[in-house]
N, C-alpha and C positions, 0 to 999 in steps of 0.2 A: 731712174733708168740710167744705166751707164752707156754712154755713147762714145766709142773710140773716135779719135780725130783722124782726118785724112792727112796725107803728107803735105798738102797745100796749107792746111790749118796749122800743122806743126811748124812749118816754115815761118808762118806769121807769128807764132808764139816765141820763136827764138829771140826776137828783139826785146820784148818786155822781160823775158827771162835773163837776157844779157844785162839789161839795165839793173835788175834786182841784184844779180851777182856783183856787178861793179859798184853799186851803191852800198852794199854790205861791206865790201872791201874798203871803200872810201870812208865809211863811218868807223870801221875798225881801226883805221890808221889815225883817226882824229879824236875818238872818244877818250876822255881823260877825267881825272879827279878835278873838281872845281866847275865843271860844266853842269848846267841844269838839263833835266830830261827834255825840256822844251827846246833847248839849243841843239840837242841831238835830233829832235824832230825837224828843226829848221834845216839841218844839213840834208836830211832825207828829202824834204820838199824841194829844196833848191836843186839838188842833184837830179831828181826825176824830171823836174820841169825843164832843166837845161838839156835833157836828152829828148825833149819833144814828146814826153809821155805824161800821164796823169797819175798821181798817187791814188791807187784804188781805195785805200782805207778812208780817205778824207770824205766825210759825209755819208759813209756806208752805214745805213740804218741810224744816221745821226752821229756817228763817231766823229769827234771833233779834231782829229789830227791825221797826219800823213803816215805815221808809224805807231806801232804799239811799243812802248819803251818800259820794260818791266824789270824792277830792281829787287834783287834778293828774294824775299818771300812772295813777291808778285810773280805768278807763273805766266800769265798771258793778259793781254788787253790793258796794260798799264797806260793810262792817259798822260801824255807828257805835260809837265807843269813846271813849277819853280823848284822842285826837289833838286838839291845839289848832290852830284855824285861824289862819293868819298873813297879814299884808298881802301881797298879790300872789298868793295862792292862787286857783285856780278850783275850784269845788265843784259837782258835779252832784248834784241831789236828785231821786230817782225814787220816786214814791209812787202808791199805788193805794187806793181806798176802795170798800167794799162796803156797799150799801144797796138795799132794794127787791128783793133777790134777784139783783142785778147789780153788776158792777164798773165802775169808771172808772179810767183810768191816764194819767199824764202825768209829764214830767220837764223840768227846766230846769237850765242851768249858770249859776251866779252868780259874779260877780267879788267878791273880798274886797279892798276898797280899790282902789288903783291897780295894775293888772296890766300885764305886758309887752305891747308892741305885737303880738307874734305871738299871744299868748294872747287878747288882745282880739279880734283878727281871727278866730281859731279859733272863738270863741264866736259871733261874728256870722255867719260862714259856715255853721256848724252849724245855726243857726236858719234861715238862708236855704235850706239844703238841704231842710228840711221843706217849705217853701212851693214850692220848685222841684219837689220830688218829687210834689206833688199838682197841679201845673199840668195842666189839661186832664183831670183825673180825673173820671170820671162812669160811669154804668152802661155796661158794654160795654168799658171800658178793660182791656187786658191788665195783669195784676198787676205784671209786671216793668217796665212803663213807669215806675212809681214808682221802682223800684230803679235803673233806668238814669239817670233824671233826678237822683237824689241823687248817684250816683257821678260823673256828668259834672260837676256843679257843684263837688263837693268837690275832685276831681282837677284841674279847671281852675284852682283857687285854690292848688294846691300841697300839698293835704292828701290823706290816705288814708281809706278807709272800713273800718270794722271788719267782718270777715267771720264772726267766730265767734258773733255775737249779732245777732238780727233783731227787727223789729217782729212783730206778731201780731194775729190776731183776738181779740176780747174779747166777753164777754157774761155768761152765768151762771158761766162759768169765767174766771179771770184770763187764761189763755192758751188760745186756741182756734185752729183753722185759719182762715186760712192763715198761714204764716210770711211775713213781709214783709222780705226782705233789702234791704240798702242798696247792692247792686251787682247788675247783671244786664243782660240784652240786651233792647232795646226790641222790642215786638211779641210777646213770649213770655209764657207763664204763663196761668193761667185768666182768662177775662174776668169781671170783677167785676159782680155783679148789684146792682141797687138794693136798699138795705136792709142791705147788708154793712157790718158795723162792724169797723173795724181800728184798730190803733195803729201809726202811722208814726213811727219814732224814729231819725233819723240819729245815729249814733255815729261821730264824726270825729276823726282823730288828726293831730297835728302832724308825726309821723314816719312810720314804717312801720305796717302794719296788724296785725302779729302780736301776740298776747295770750297771757299765761300766767296761770294761776290759782294763788293762794297755797294753802298747806297747809290753810287753813280751809275749802277747798272752794267758796268763794263769790267772794272778792275777785279781780277780773280786772284785771290791770295790763298796761300796754304793755311789751312785751319790751325795747324800746329806751329805756325810761324817759322818753320824751317825753309831753307832756300830751295829754289827749283831752277832748272835750266831747260833750254829750248833749242832745237836745231832742226832746220827744215830746208828741203829742196823740192823743186818741181822736176818730175821725171816722166819719160815716156816708156811704156812697156813695149819691148820689141820681141820678135820671134825667138831670139837667142840671148836676151838679156835686157838691160835697161840703158837708156840714154838720159843722163842727168843734165837738164837744160840750164840749171843755175850754178853749175860748177864749170 
């Protein structure tokens, strides 16, 4: 069931969303070749705790880290470990902060030094997919208009959209209704009410869209070994548009 938030609840969500925004910027300024993915996760943990918040991912259904750090062919839920980042890698960092009884969620894909032309374009198009996805979004918009817009932009640029993972509602729980897929048919799905808070998160692949999960039960990798990118923000649907809380 989709439950729009009150203005009082949205006010409480601004703080965890601010922390997510600033943490992603903090990581983006520091992530570099030679770091391990565990060191990236340590940056996230220390930043969120210093802000008086909790990293929502840590312990979530047993997840062992504060962020998902996904390198190259890992599309989501990469568990931070001793993997060393190398020049040319692309790294998605997905994190969530809990404060004031609410969660905020966001993700970015970072370039490690100079990356290939295809991966540079993949990251750029993935970010564009987010903004294309929310074009025209306001109270009364059918949910899958977002999905259609993301899919159309990705595929028109020669990329594919991940189908196994979706965006989602967010609030007192990290994942709430509705699911927000990155593919769909325009004009379908529930019409979103003002006050609905969702995470729109294009996950876009350079090759096919099929994904497999490693034996750890979390790490999702592209079946064809091609790279994938991820871009996410938490937003509020308004009567006349959207308010992006993590930008």
